[in-house]
C-alpha positions as CSV (number, residue, x, y, z in Angstrom):
1,M,9.8,-15.5,50.8
2,L,10.9,-14.7,47.3
3,P,9.8,-11.4,45.7
4,V,7.1,-11.7,43.1
5,P,8.5,-10.5,39.7
6,R,6.8,-7.4,38.5
7,R,4.9,-8.0,35.3
8,E,4.9,-5.2,32.8
9,P,1.5,-4.2,31.4
10,M,0.6,-5.3,28.0
11,P,1.1,-2.5,25.5
12,D,-1.9,-1.3,23.5
13,V,-0.3,-0.8,20.1
14,A,2.7,-2.2,18.4
15,V,4.4,0.2,16.0
16,I,6.3,-1.8,13.4
17,I,9.0,0.3,11.6
18,P,11.3,-1.4,9.0
19,V,14.3,0.7,8.0
20,H,16.8,0.6,5.2
21,N,19.1,3.5,5.3
22,A,16.4,5.8,6.8
23,G,18.8,7.6,9.2
24,A,18.0,11.0,7.7
25,T,14.3,10.8,8.5
26,L,13.9,8.1,11.2
27,G,14.4,10.5,14.1
28,E,11.5,12.7,13.0
29,T,9.3,9.6,12.6
30,L,10.1,8.4,16.1
31,D,9.6,11.8,17.6
32,S,6.1,11.9,16.0
33,L,5.3,9.0,18.4
34,R,5.8,11.2,21.4
35,L,2.4,12.7,20.9
36,Q,0.6,9.3,20.5
37,R,0.6,8.2,24.1
38,T,-2.2,10.5,25.3
39,D,-5.4,11.4,23.6
40,P,-5.4,15.3,23.6
41,G,-9.2,15.3,23.7
42,T,-10.0,12.7,26.4
43,G,-6.7,12.3,28.1
44,A,-6.9,8.5,27.6
45,R,-3.4,6.9,27.7
46,V,-2.0,4.6,25.0
47,D,1.0,2.4,25.7
48,L,3.2,1.8,22.7
49,E,5.5,-1.0,21.8
50,V,7.9,0.4,19.1
51,V,9.8,-2.3,17.2
52,V,12.4,-1.1,14.6
53,I,13.6,-3.8,12.1
54,D,16.9,-3.2,10.4
55,D,16.7,-4.3,6.8
56,R,20.5,-4.3,6.0
57,S,21.1,-0.6,6.6
58,T,24.5,0.8,6.0
59,D,23.8,4.2,7.7
60,D,23.2,5.2,11.3
61,G,19.5,4.5,11.3
62,P,19.7,1.4,13.6
63,A,22.0,3.1,16.0
64,L,19.7,6.1,16.1
65,A,16.8,3.8,16.9
66,R,18.6,2.1,19.7
67,A,19.3,5.4,21.3
68,H,15.7,6.7,21.1
69,P,13.8,6.5,24.4
70,L,10.5,5.3,22.8
71,V,12.0,2.3,20.9
72,T,11.3,-0.9,22.7
73,R,13.7,-3.1,20.6
74,V,15.7,-3.1,17.5
75,I,16.0,-6.4,15.6
76,T,17.4,-7.5,12.3
77,S,15.3,-8.7,9.4
78,P,15.9,-12.4,8.5
79,A,15.8,-11.7,4.8
80,P,16.0,-8.7,2.5
81,G,12.9,-6.7,1.7
82,I,10.2,-4.9,3.5
83,S,7.8,-7.8,3.7
84,P,10.1,-10.1,5.7
85,A,11.0,-7.1,7.9
86,R,7.4,-6.3,8.7
87,N,6.6,-10.0,9.4
88,E,9.5,-10.2,11.7
89,G,8.3,-7.2,13.6
90,V,4.8,-8.7,14.0
91,R,6.4,-11.9,15.4
92,A,8.6,-9.9,17.8
93,S,5.8,-7.8,19.2
94,Q,2.9,-8.6,21.4
95,A,0.4,-5.7,21.5
96,P,-3.1,-6.6,20.3
97,S,-3.2,-3.8,17.8
98,V,-0.6,-3.1,15.1
99,V,0.4,0.0,13.0
100,F,2.9,-0.3,10.2
101,L,5.1,2.8,9.6
102,D,8.0,3.4,7.2
103,G,11.1,5.1,8.4
104,D,10.0,8.5,7.1
105,D,6.2,8.5,7.9
106,L,4.8,10.9,10.4
107,L,1.8,10.5,12.7
108,L,0.0,13.6,13.7
109,P,-0.8,14.3,17.4
110,G,-3.5,12.0,18.8
111,C,-3.6,9.8,15.8
112,L,-3.2,6.4,17.5
113,P,-5.5,7.2,20.5
114,R,-8.3,8.1,18.1
115,R,-7.8,5.0,15.9
116,L,-7.6,2.7,19.0
117,A,-10.7,4.2,20.5
118,R,-12.6,3.5,17.3
119,A,-11.2,0.0,17.0
120,R,-12.4,-0.8,20.5
121,Q,-15.9,0.4,19.5
122,E,-15.9,-1.8,16.5
123,E,-14.7,-4.8,18.4
124,A,-17.8,-4.6,20.6
125,H,-19.9,-5.9,17.7
126,D,-17.7,-8.6,16.1
127,D,-14.0,-9.3,15.3
128,G,-13.6,-5.6,14.7
129,A,-12.4,-3.6,11.7
130,V,-9.2,-2.2,10.2
131,I,-9.3,1.5,11.2
132,F,-7.9,4.0,8.6
133,G,-7.1,7.6,9.1
134,R,-6.9,10.0,6.2
135,N,-3.4,10.9,5.1
136,V,-1.6,13.6,3.2
137,E,1.2,12.9,0.7
138,R,4.3,15.0,1.3
139,W,6.1,15.9,-1.9
140,G,9.1,17.8,-0.7
141,P,7.8,21.0,0.9
142,L,4.2,20.4,-0.5
143,D,1.5,18.4,1.2
144,K,-1.2,17.0,-1.1
145,P,-4.4,15.4,0.3
146,A,-4.7,11.8,-0.6
147,A,-7.0,10.8,-3.4
148,L,-9.3,8.6,-1.4
149,R,-12.3,10.6,-0.1
150,A,-14.7,7.8,0.8
151,L,-14.1,4.1,1.4
152,G,-17.3,2.6,0.1
153,E,-17.3,-1.2,-0.4
154,P,-13.7,-2.0,0.5
155,R,-13.1,-4.7,-2.1
156,A,-14.3,-2.5,-4.9
157,T,-12.4,0.5,-3.7
158,L,-9.1,-1.5,-3.3
159,L,-9.5,-3.2,-6.7
160,R,-9.2,0.3,-8.2
161,G,-5.6,0.7,-6.9
162,N,-3.3,1.1,-4.0
163,L,-5.1,3.9,-2.2
164,L,-4.3,3.2,1.5
165,P,-0.6,3.6,2.7
166,P,0.5,1.3,5.5
167,C,0.8,4.2,8.0
168,A,-2.9,5.0,7.6
169,G,-4.1,1.8,9.1
170,L,-4.5,0.3,12.6
171,V,-5.3,-3.5,12.5
172,S,-5.7,-6.0,15.3
173,R,-3.5,-9.0,15.5
174,R,-6.6,-11.1,15.5
175,L,-7.6,-9.8,12.0
176,L,-4.0,-10.3,10.7
177,E,-4.3,-14.0,11.6
178,R,-7.0,-14.2,8.8
179,V,-4.3,-14.1,6.1
180,E,-0.9,-15.8,5.6
181,G,2.2,-13.8,6.3
182,P,0.6,-11.4,7.0
183,F,2.8,-9.8,4.3
184,T,3.6,-11.7,1.2
185,E,7.4,-12.3,1.1
186,G,8.8,-11.8,-2.3
187,L,6.8,-8.7,-2.9
188,F,9.3,-5.8,-2.7
189,S,6.6,-3.2,-3.5
190,F,2.8,-3.0,-3.3
191,E,2.9,-5.5,-0.4
192,D,0.6,-3.2,1.6
193,W,-2.0,-3.3,-1.3
194,D,-1.8,-7.1,-1.3
195,L,-2.4,-7.2,2.4
196,W,-5.4,-4.9,2.4
197,L,-6.9,-6.8,-0.6
198,R,-6.6,-10.2,1.1
199,L,-8.1,-8.9,4.3
200,A,-11.0,-7.3,2.4
201,F,-11.7,-10.6,0.5
202,A,-11.5,-12.5,3.9
203,G,-14.5,-10.5,5.0
204,T,-12.8,-7.9,7.1
205,R,-14.6,-4.6,7.6
206,F,-12.8,-1.3,7.0
207,V,-13.5,2.0,8.6
208,L,-12.2,5.4,7.3
209,L,-12.1,8.2,9.9
210,D,-12.7,11.8,9.1
211,E,-9.5,13.2,10.4
212,V,-6.2,13.6,8.6
213,D,-3.8,11.9,11.0
214,C,-0.7,10.9,9.2
215,V,1.8,12.0,6.6
216,Y,3.1,9.7,3.9
217,R,6.3,11.0,2.4
218,M,6.7,10.7,-1.3
219,R,10.2,10.4,-2.8
220,S,11.4,9.9,-6.4
221,E,13.6,7.0,-5.3
222,M,10.7,5.1,-3.7
223,M,10.3,1.6,-5.0
224,N,6.8,2.3,-6.3
225,H,8.2,4.9,-8.7
226,R,10.6,2.4,-10.4
227,P,9.8,0.3,-13.5
228,R,10.3,-2.9,-11.5
229,A,7.4,-1.9,-9.2
230,V,4.9,-2.4,-12.0
231,G,5.8,-6.1,-12.1
232,F,5.0,-6.4,-8.4
233,A,1.7,-4.6,-8.8
234,L,0.8,-7.0,-11.6
235,E,1.8,-9.9,-9.4
236,V,-0.7,-8.6,-6.8
237,V,-3.4,-8.5,-9.5
238,D,-2.6,-12.1,-10.5
239,R,-2.7,-13.2,-6.9
240,I,-6.0,-11.6,-6.1
241,E,-7.8,-12.6,-9.3
242,P,-8.9,-16.1,-8.1
243,L,-10.5,-14.5,-5.0
244,V,-12.3,-12.0,-7.3
245,R,-13.6,-14.8,-9.6
246,A,-14.7,-16.8,-6.6
247,A,-16.7,-13.9,-5.0
248,P,-20.5,-14.1,-5.3
249,D,-20.5,-10.6,-6.9
250,A,-17.6,-11.5,-9.3
251,R,-19.5,-10.0,-12.3
252,T,-19.3,-6.6,-10.6
253,L,-15.8,-6.9,-9.2
254,L,-14.0,-8.5,-12.2
255,P,-14.3,-5.5,-14.5
256,L,-12.7,-3.3,-11.8
257,L,-9.7,-5.7,-11.6
258,Q,-9.4,-5.9,-15.4
259,R,-9.3,-2.1,-15.7
260,T,-6.7,-1.9,-13.0
261,R,-4.6,-4.5,-14.9
262,M,-4.9,-2.4,-18.0
263,E,-3.8,0.8,-16.2
264,L,-0.8,-1.0,-14.8
265,L,0.2,-2.2,-18.2
266,L,-0.2,1.3,-19.5
267,W,2.1,2.5,-16.6
268,R,4.6,-0.1,-17.7
269,A,4.2,1.1,-21.3
270,S,5.1,4.6,-20.2
271,F,8.4,3.4,-18.7
272,D,9.1,1.6,-21.9
273,Y,8.2,4.7,-23.9
274,R,10.7,6.8,-21.9
275,A,13.3,4.0,-22.6
276,R,12.5,4.3,-26.3
277,D,11.6,0.6,-26.5
278,A,8.8,0.7,-29.1
279,S,8.6,-3.1,-29.3
280,A,8.0,-3.3,-25.5
281,V,5.4,-0.5,-25.7
282,A,3.6,-2.4,-28.4
283,H,3.6,-5.6,-26.3
284,D,2.3,-3.7,-23.3
285,L,-0.5,-2.1,-25.3
286,L,-1.6,-5.4,-26.7
287,E,-1.7,-6.9,-23.2
288,A,-3.6,-3.8,-22.0
289,G,-6.1,-4.2,-24.7
290,R,-6.7,-7.9,-23.9
291,A,-6.9,-7.1,-20.1
292,S,-9.9,-4.7,-20.5
293,P,-11.2,-4.4,-24.1
294,R,-14.0,-2.1,-23.1
295,D,-11.5,0.6,-22.0
296,V,-9.2,0.5,-25.1
297,G,-10.4,4.0,-26.0
298,R,-8.6,5.3,-22.9
299,I,-5.1,4.3,-24.1
300,P,-3.1,7.5,-24.6
301,L,-2.4,8.4,-28.2
302,H,1.4,9.1,-27.6
303,L,1.8,5.4,-26.6
304,L,-0.1,4.2,-29.6
305,R,2.0,6.3,-31.9
306,R,5.2,4.9,-30.4
307,A,4.0,1.4,-30.8
308,W,2.4,1.8,-34.2
309,S,5.3,0.8,-36.4
310,H,5.6,-2.5,-34.5
311,A,1.9,-3.3,-34.0
312,R,0.4,-2.3,-37.4
313,R,1.4,-5.6,-39.1
314,S,-0.1,-7.7,-36.3
315,A,-3.5,-9.3,-36.8
316,E,-3.9,-9.3,-33.1
317,A,-3.3,-5.5,-32.9
318,R,-5.9,-4.9,-35.6
319,R,-8.4,-7.1,-33.7
320,V,-7.7,-5.6,-30.2
321,F,-7.4,-1.9,-31.2
322,G,-9.6,-1.9,-34.3
323,A,-6.6,-0.3,-36.1
324,G,-7.2,-1.5,-39.6
325,T,-5.3,0.9,-41.8
326,T,-5.9,3.9,-39.7
327,S,-2.9,5.3,-37.9
328,P,-3.1,6.4,-34.2
329,A,-2.7,10.0,-35.2
330,A,-6.0,9.8,-37.0
331,R,-7.9,8.1,-34.2
332,Q,-10.3,9.9,-31.9
333,Q,-8.9,11.3,-28.7
334,P,-9.4,8.7,-25.9
335,V,-12.2,9.3,-23.3
336,P,-10.7,10.9,-20.2
337,D,-10.8,8.9,-17.0
338,R,-13.4,10.4,-14.8
339,R,-13.3,8.1,-11.8
């Protein structure tokens, strides 16, 4: 009689980690998973499936991952960029719940057992919810609590900006099937914001836990800190706008999207300002004024001054900003953002 092959138990959580030259921090990230296999409060065990996806690294990150005892497999991304890498990780894994880490994120002890326990509670009622822990942002030696204090209505919250880093969420594979991708390939930044927005507009529930359970490391070289990133953020806004307009409460949601578009254009204007490109600043400000006319008074005066010599002859500038013959220096200070 032939022996019956032993079947390995299905893991509980797939941890998807794309890496591009993350060798300096990946070891610490993987070591933080050692304290995720048992809930320190209840003793409940969580089996992990750790998949590292090499996104064309030239350092020792992939070799480090292959040597780490917690890593299930190391694979190669089929295309450059974080979205194809994460999608490949989802396809290569099988656990019913998924967490997306970057190669420098850290999970605090007991993070995944707590998220998974809450996810199973939510699945008792319907298809479940995306479970978010609170995170801190690590700027060098300093830890700064994340800005999000309450989740509220998820669509409205997410339309205000990219407030939930990938490492903060645990999402079931069943919920990921509600959206295409799940990550949009071609987005090299803000791809996580795009995913959370599409899930929210697909009717997915979001739950925010009370505990701080992960560290999102901030670095000056991050893609989100580069001028090109603004273009990807604006692309997300363009992609989500049809969903906003089709929503039953579009009259409430659309102003939030318009204001976010304006703020992104102001962000782009700040990059152009530093590049001393006054013509580009003027163009950005005109676009910002069109995006959310009700918030024109919030546009910073230093950007208006930079653009003034290029915009003052424009009939559109006079209409959008009410410039007339008054220079920006003489205008009233913009109303501060008190969101």
